[in-house]
ZAMARGU-4260 file (C-alpha; in steps of 0.2 Angstrom, whole numbers, plus 5000, padded with zeros to 4 digits):
<rodrens>
0) 5398/5210/5351 | 5395/5217/5366 | 5376/5221/5371 | 5363/5227/5383 | 5347/5232/5377
5) 5330/5234/5387 | 5312/5239/5379 | 5297/5240/5387 | 5283/5251/5386 | 5282/5250/5405
10) 5296/5254/5418 | 5288/5259/5433 | 5302/5253/5443 | 5315/5258/5435 | 5322/5268/5451
15) 5320/5254/5463 | 5323/5240/5452 | 5338/5228/5448 | 5351/5232/5432 | 5346/5229/5415
20) 5357/5216/5405 | 5375/5220/5403 | 5389/5215/5393 | 5407/5216/5390 | 5421/5211/5378
25) 5438/5207/5381 | 5441/5214/5399 | 5451/5228/5401 | 5448/5235/5384 | 5429/5236/5379
30) 5417/5239/5396 | 5397/5242/5393 | 5384/5245/5408 | 5365/5248/5409 | 5358/5254/5425
35) 5342/5255/5429 | 5345/5272/5439 | 5347/5291/5429 | 5366/5294/5429 | 5366/5312/5427
40) 5360/5314/5445 | 5371/5327/5449 | 5380/5328/5469 | 5372/5346/5471 | 5355/5355/5462
45) 5356/5361/5447 | 5364/5381/5449 | 5369/5397/5442 | 5382/5398/5456 | 5398/5388/5458
50) 5399/5390/5476 | 5386/5379/5475 | 5398/5363/5469 | 5408/5354/5479 | 5425/5351/5469
55) 5425/5338/5462 | 5437/5322/5467 | 5432/5308/5454 | 5424/5297/5466 | 5407/5306/5462
60) 5393/5298/5448 | 5395/5313/5436 | 5412/5314/5437 | 5418/5296/5439 | 5424/5294/5420
65) 5431/5311/5419 | 5452/5312/5420 | 5450/5326/5432 | 5468/5330/5431 | 5466/5333/5415
70) 5455/5347/5414 | 5468/5359/5417 | 5458/5368/5431 | 5442/5370/5426 | 5435/5359/5440
75) 5442/5365/5455 | 5443/5384/5452 | 5461/5388/5446 | 5460/5390/5428 | 5460/5409/5425
80) 5454/5414/5409 | 5468/5425/5399 | 5464/5437/5385 | 5469/5424/5371 | 5457/5411/5376
85) 5446/5409/5360 | 5440/5422/5347 | 5421/5419/5339 | 5414/5426/5323 | 5398/5424/5317
90) 5391/5423/5300 | 5371/5426/5297 | 5360/5428/5285 | 5350/5442/5282 | 5337/5445/5294
95) 5346/5435/5308 | 5351/5447/5324 | 5368/5445/5331 | 5374/5454/5350 | 5384/5453/5362
100) 5376/5455/5377 | 5382/5458/5397 | 5379/5446/5411 | 5363/5452/5416 | 5354/5450/5400
105) 5336/5442/5403 | 5339/5431/5388 | 5356/5420/5396 | 5350/5407/5405 | 5332/5403/5401
110) 5333/5386/5392 | 5342/5377/5405 | 5353/5379/5423 | 5370/5373/5426 | 5370/5354/5434
115) 5388/5351/5437 | 5403/5366/5443 | 5412/5367/5426 | 5396/5371/5420 | 5393/5384/5434
120) 5411/5393/5433 | 5407/5396/5415 | 5392/5405/5418 | 5399/5412/5434 | 5414/5418/5423
125) 5412/5425/5406 | 5411/5444/5402 | 5400/5446/5388 | 5388/5430/5379 | 5383/5430/5361
130) 5364/5429/5358 | 5359/5425/5340 | 5340/5429/5336 | 5330/5421/5322 | 5313/5432/5321
135) 5296/5421/5320 | 5292/5416/5305 | 5309/5417/5298 | 5313/5403/5286 | 5333/5404/5281
140) 5340/5395/5268 | 5358/5394/5273 | 5367/5390/5289 | 5372/5401/5302 | 5389/5399/5305
145) 5397/5400/5325 | 5417/5400/5322 | 5425/5396/5340 | 5444/5397/5337 | 5456/5392/5352
150) 5470/5403/5353 | 5479/5394/5366 | 5472/5402/5381 | 5461/5400/5394 | 5441/5404/5391
155) 5423/5404/5399 | 5409/5406/5384 | 5391/5408/5385 | 5380/5407/5367 | 5362/5409/5365
160) 5353/5404/5351 | 5333/5409/5347 | 5322/5403/5336 | 5303/5413/5335 | 5289/5405/5334
165) 5288/5395/5316 | 5306/5400/5312 | 5319/5388/5304 | 5337/5388/5306 | 5351/5378/5304
170) 5368/5382/5316 | 5384/5376/5313 | 5395/5378/5328 | 5414/5373/5325 | 5426/5374/5334
175) 5446/5371/5330 | 5463/5378/5336 | 5471/5374/5354 | 5461/5381/5371 | 5454/5377/5388
180) 5435/5383/5386 | 5422/5379/5398 | 5406/5387/5386 | 5386/5386/5389 | 5375/5385/5374
185) 5357/5387/5375 | 5345/5385/5361 | 5328/5393/5364 | 5313/5387/5352 | 5296/5396/5350
190) 5283/5385/5345 | 5282/5377/5328 | 5298/5380/5327 | 5312/5372/5320 | 5332/5372/5324
195) 5345/5360/5317 | 5362/5361/5325 | 5380/5353/5321 | 5392/5356/5334 | 5409/5351/5328
200) 5424/5349/5338 | 5438/5347/5328 | 5451/5355/5342 | 5470/5353/5340 | 5480/5338/5352
205) 5481/5348/5367 | 5465/5356/5368 | 5451/5354/5383 | 5434/5358/5379 | 5421/5357/5394
210) 5402/5362/5389 | 5385/5363/5394 | 5369/5362/5378 | 5353/5367/5383 | 5338/5366/5373
215) 5319/5373/5377 | 5308/5367/5364 | 5293/5375/5365 | 5273/5367/5360 | 5276/5357/5343
220) 5294/5363/5339 | 5308/5351/5333 | 5324/5350/5338 | 5339/5341/5330 | 5356/5340/5337
225) 5372/5334/5328 | 5386/5332/5340 | 5404/5327/5331 | 5418/5323/5339 | 5436/5321/5333
230) 5450/5333/5341 | 5454/5338/5360 | 5463/5328/5373 | 5449/5330/5385 | 5432/5334/5378
235) 5415/5333/5391 | 5399/5339/5383 | 5383/5337/5392 | 5367/5338/5380 | 5351/5342/5389
240) 5333/5345/5382 | 5318/5348/5390 | 5299/5353/5382 | 5291/5368/5385 | 5273/5365/5379
245) 5266/5348/5371 | 5270/5340/5352 | 5289/5343/5353 | 5303/5334/5346 | 5320/5330/5350
250) 5332/5321/5337 | 5351/5320/5345 | 5364/5312/5335 | 5381/5311/5337 | 5397/5305/5330
255) 5416/5302/5337 | 5432/5295/5332 | 5441/5294/5349 | 5461/5292/5346 | 5475/5285/5357
260) 5476/5295/5372 | 5460/5305/5371 | 5446/5307/5382 | 5430/5310/5375 | 5414/5309/5386
265) 5397/5313/5377 | 5384/5313/5395 | 5365/5317/5387 | 5348/5320/5397 | 5330/5322/5389
270) 5322/5327/5403 | 5301/5322/5395 | 5293/5335/5406 | 5275/5338/5398 | 5266/5327/5389
275) 5265/5321/5369 | 5283/5323/5367 | 5294/5314/5357 | 5315/5310/5359 | 5326/5300/5348
280) 5344/5297/5350 | 5357/5288/5341 | 5376/5289/5342 | 5391/5281/5337 | 5410/5281/5339
285) 5423/5271/5333 | 5441/5272/5345 | 5458/5266/5340 | 5475/5267/5349 | 5483/5264/5367
290) 5471/5272/5381 | 5458/5278/5369 | 5444/5281/5380 | 5427/5286/5374 | 5411/5288/5387
295) 5393/5290/5382 | 5379/5293/5395 | 5362/5291/5389 | 5348/5297/5401 | 5329/5300/5396
300) 5320/5306/5413 | 5300/5303/5409 | 5292/5313/5423 | 5273/5308/5432 | 5265/5322/5420
305) 5273/5318/5404 | 5259/5303/5398 | 5261/5300/5380 | 5280/5301/5380 | 5285/5291/5362
310) 5307/5289/5367 | 5322/5277/5360 | 5341/5280/5364 | 5355/5270/5355 | 5373/5271/5356
315) 5384/5261/5346 | 5404/5258/5346 | 5418/5249/5333 | 5434/5246/5342 | 5447/5246/5328
320) 5463/5242/5340 | 5467/5234/5356 | 5470/5244/5371 | 5454/5255/5367 | 5441/5256/5381
325) 5421/5260/5380 | 5410/5265/5395 | 5394/5267/5389 | 5377/5269/5400 | 5360/5272/5394
330) 5346/5274/5408 | 5328/5275/5408 | 5319/5283/5422 | 5301/5282/5421 | 5287/5287/5433
335) 5271/5285/5421 | 5265/5268/5414 | 5253/5280/5400 | 5268/5281/5388 | 5268/5277/5369
340) 5284/5269/5370 | 5302/5268/5378 | 5319/5261/5374 | 5336/5258/5374 | 5350/5250/5366
345) 5369/5250/5369 | 5381/5236/5358 | 5402/5240/5357 | 5412/5228/5347 | 5430/5224/5337
350) 5430/5230/5319 | 5422/5215/5309 | 5437/5204/5301 | 5425/5195/5292 | 5417/5212/5283
355) 5436/5214/5280 | 5440/5197/5271 | 5424/5198/5263 | 5431/5216/5255 | 5449/5209/5250
360) 5442/5192/5244 | 5434/5202/5229 | 5450/5212/5225 | 5449/5228/5237 | 5465/5232/5245
365) 5464/5231/5264 | 5468/5251/5267 | 5453/5252/5255 | 5443/5239/5264 | 5443/5245/5282
370) 5440/5260/5276 | 5423/5256/5268 | 5418/5246/5283 | 5420/5261/5294 | 5413/5274/5281
375) 5398/5263/5281 | 5397/5264/5300 | 5395/5282/5302 | 5386/5283/5283 | 5369/5284/5292
380) 5373/5295/5301 | 5382/5310/5294 | 5371/5308/5277 | 5357/5318/5289 | 5367/5332/5293
385) 5361/5341/5275 | 5377/5352/5276 | 5385/5350/5260 | 5401/5355/5265 | 5402/5349/5285
390) 5397/5330/5277 | 5413/5332/5264 | 5425/5337/5279 | 5419/5324/5292 | 5420/5311/5277
395) 5438/5318/5276 | 5443/5318/5292 | 5436/5299/5295 | 5447/5292/5282 | 5462/5304/5288
400) 5460/5296/5307 | 5459/5278/5296 | 5475/5283/5289 | 5483/5287/5305 | 5480/5272/5312
405) 5488/5261/5297
</rodrens>
């Protein structure tokens, strides 16, 4: 097991200090790094204008892990939207407003600004945006379901989900089919609101998906995000959280299963920009097959004014076969010592043969034993989703992934 871990209530020198502990196992197959600088610091300031971002070449910090040649032109402006990009269908319970709006709608972009060229390209190129609004004090008992189905073309999109004060909702965003997609999703939570978002990336093998998720959390509001990634050739997601008032809480959970040849990249930033807020990040991944590559960047910034912050982030990876690679980079940047606590951890290891032997010694067949071990690895996260059909679907998908490797 390779592990890099740092837990400290006070890390004022994080930006200027030396590297945190680094561990690695099997050179060339697993890489784990922990750095003291925030890896999602961009080569250009956030902007809605794509012209403000240079075309990346892969040497930039925010692009050094990404196979640019496989983005199908999303990064350099050569990907032109086609009419057969994606189809978006929304099912919402009674009382929820679903709108299609133009680019001049004032609700667009409130939750966050594009932080790289692809996100800015998506914002500059979409024609119509979707806005889902849950009125204040409305408590939904059924999920809002947003189905994004790729139809083989290139698409740019923008979706807004806004909850009024003290509203409660669950939103499922389900990506399927084949497409080249760049899209931004904004989540805006009013004071005291509670929002759970489940974003599933279950693309076909050739799909490319680059997305930025922005969450703006109101005073005493609660935001829970589940990001689940299985399919696609290249998936690169950038969840970001900021707070609009004290007392906000964010929980970012993720699950990914990376197969041979796939590149799956999750780059998170939690910006504690106001006092007395909390965040917790837990992402788990499994990898199998030649050239399977997973990247997890977890950044937490605690600004000088964010006294009373309580935060923790963790990434765990399970490598099932030779030839797979993980890059895991947890980061903390702390500008005040007046915090409750801050810590991070990263661990990557191979499939535990001892567990497998223990189960087989009790009469369980090898394939079933392997499935039980991996299911157990993911169970903690799957059980927290709270949407029964999604939980069942994920467990079936995990079994299918394991079956493909036998």
